[in-house]
C-alpha positions, 0 to 999 in steps of 0.5 A: 772692331778695335776700340783704339781705332774707334777712339781715334775716329772719335777724336777727329772732331768732325760734325756727325750727321747722327749721334746715337746714345745706346748700344742695344738692339735699337741703337745698333740697328740705327747705326747699321742703317745710318752708316749703310746709307752714307751718314757720318754716324757715331754710337756711344754705349755707356757699358757694353753692347746689349748689356741691358734688355737686349741680352736678356730676351727669350732668344726668339725671333718671332712674329708674336703668337700672343699679339695674334690672339690680341688681334694686333694683326699689323704688328704680327705681319711686320714681325713675321716679315722681319723674322724672315729677313733676320734669318736671311741676313744673319743665317748663322744666328737665326734658326728655325725652331719648332714649337709644340703647344700641349692642349689639356682641353678638347677644343684647344687643338682646333683653336690653336691650329686655326690661329697658327694656320693664320700665322703661317698665312701672314708670314707668306713667302717668309714662312718657316714651316707649316703648322699642324694639329697633333694627336695626343700620341704624336705630341708625346712622341715629340715631347716625351717629358710633357705631362701626359695626364689629361693631355688631349692633343698638341699643335706644332708651329715654327718660329725663329730662335737666335742668340741676342747679344751675339747678334748685337756684336755682329751689328756693331761690327757691321756698322763699323764696316759701313764706316760708323764709329761705334764705342762701348764703355762711353757714357753720355753725360750731357746734351749740348744745346744752342741759344734756341734750346736746340740740341747740337751734340753731346758731352761724354766720358770714357768709363775706362780712361775717364777722358772727356769728349764733346761731340757736335752733331746734326741729329741726336737719337736716344735709344737707351731703352729702360734708361730713356727717362734719364736722358729725357731728364737732360732734355726736358725742362719739365720732367715727364715719365716716358717709359715704365720698366716691366721685368721678365725673368728666365730660368736655365736648366739642363737639357734633360728636362726637355730632351729633343729639339722641340720647344714648348709653348704654354699659351695660358698660365695661371696668370694669363701669360705665355710661358716658353721652354726653349732649347738654347746652346744645349740648355733649356731657357724657361720664361717669362714673367711680366712684373712692373718694377719701380726703377730701371736697374743696370743689373735687375735681380729676379724676384722670389715670386717670379722664380716660384711662378716659373718653377711651379708652371714648369713643374705643372707641365713637365714630368721631371720636376725642375727644382731650385737646385736645378737652376743653372742660371737665372737672368732678369731683363727690363722691357722699356714699355711706353708709359701708359696714358691712363693711371693704373693700366696693367703692363699687359695692356700697355702697347708693345709697339714702339714709339718714336718721339721728336722733342722740341729740342730736336732730340729723337727718342725711341721707346718700346719695340722688340728684337725681331723688329729692330731693323724696321724700327731703325729704318723708321728712326733714320727716316724721321731724322732725315725729315726732322733735321733736313739730312740728305734723303739717302734710301734705306738698304738694310732689308737685304744687307748681310750682317757680319758673319752671315752664313746661309742657314743651311750651311751653318753647323748648329751642333758646333758651338762655334756656329755663332761666329758664322764666317769668323769661326775659321779665324778662331780655329786659325788662332788655335792652330797658330798658338795651340795653348789657345785650344784650352777650354775655359771650363771642363764641361763646356767647349769654349776655348781661350781662343774665343777670349782672345778673339773677343778682345781683338775683334769684338771690343771686349773690355771686361771679364763680364763682357766676355763671359756674359755677352761674347761667350754666353757662359754666365747665362747658361751656367753661372757657377761655371762662369764664376769658376773660370773668371780668373783664367779669363781675367789673366788672358785679358790682362796679358792681351790688354797690358793690365796688372794684378790689381786690375785682375783682382778688381775684375774678379770682384766686379764679375763675382758681384754681377754673377751672383745675381744670376744664382738663386740666393741660397747658392750665391758664392 
């Protein structure tokens, strides 16, 4: 996935069947679906693949236990089917994770056991394992760090866990392999229309070179997530709000707060939401919140009340109390919820289902959705494009299409940090063999090497230090201080690979530090 080659493809002046704006889960899913069907497909992402919401999830490929409680059975069935397909098609990234629900009242164990048995049943052949009731003793044996006072019982169930931005990169690679043109750091600046006010293409600018492009296309798809309203402003003569952003935050802690392999799920917190504590890349990710915010920011910052809520809830259920000083990284993501029909409706009441909107101009927009159902959403969008714009009725083939890097779950070594590369891991080891200097670690406490930085530049279209440290290797999300401390090393190897000078290095370090400080609590910013 080479940016120079992709830019050459963009300059060929062809008429595209499908132009996709946005390189998050939905946009990349559409690129894979459309290209694999045989459509001439181009995707333009303004910053980097999964820069927004799609790299800031709870890292779960899940059916949605919460939706089951709300009675949204159809959404649960769809998500459970897609979870099973994700595990089969990207086995190097999606793995089975066991969750324990602790119960502090006598009826909870029976209630959740019954509900989760139904969850297993709805998963059918794609079930990841059977749920079971746990005694107090068994619950404490599985999660020794859980608060024992008042504990009555537990329930164990299975769901999927994955690396979100790594899957995004692999989807981009898959789309390119299927013939799509996929580019990051290219921003759409205008929707082009004919005399009949129908969209005929887009104008865009390369954020790296400032070069401008005009693209003609039969279909334009708006998959910009929380930035949907900005594209709709270009599209509509009368402005209407299509999405409302809801913020969710996560705190990252050392593994010692939740030792072992099991994740923790608190089904009812003080404000009625679910809280997860999930092992991820040898750390614990704890979240999330659901806070309506006024505007969509490219770098959302966790609010103090959100941080306090997650800390207090974690302290209530863990014997080792996590404090502010223990937070290695804090990240905030914005959910693009479909704007409520009624005024004053709470975010919890707004539908989590996706919506596909066809404008009078022919623009197709997707709002909502979640990572687990990205493939199904993409299939529906491409079907809608075929129907709306009379494209050739090619059939969808993504249900059993392996994603770049796919390895059978049983063959992936999840103890080796290179597991996220799947079948590419051998090529990274070969880079190190050919040049032993690339074996050098980015940071003494982590296994990431310079070879991974080189790979990210040559094969994964990493353009900035942030692209590498946030979304290719996940160090910024795991330990923000460690990421800042090795930024200079990363910037220098990037400059060497990409032919940049000292000024570029210094600018990159300033830019990265500004972003990385948002991943630290305010009193620890550097």
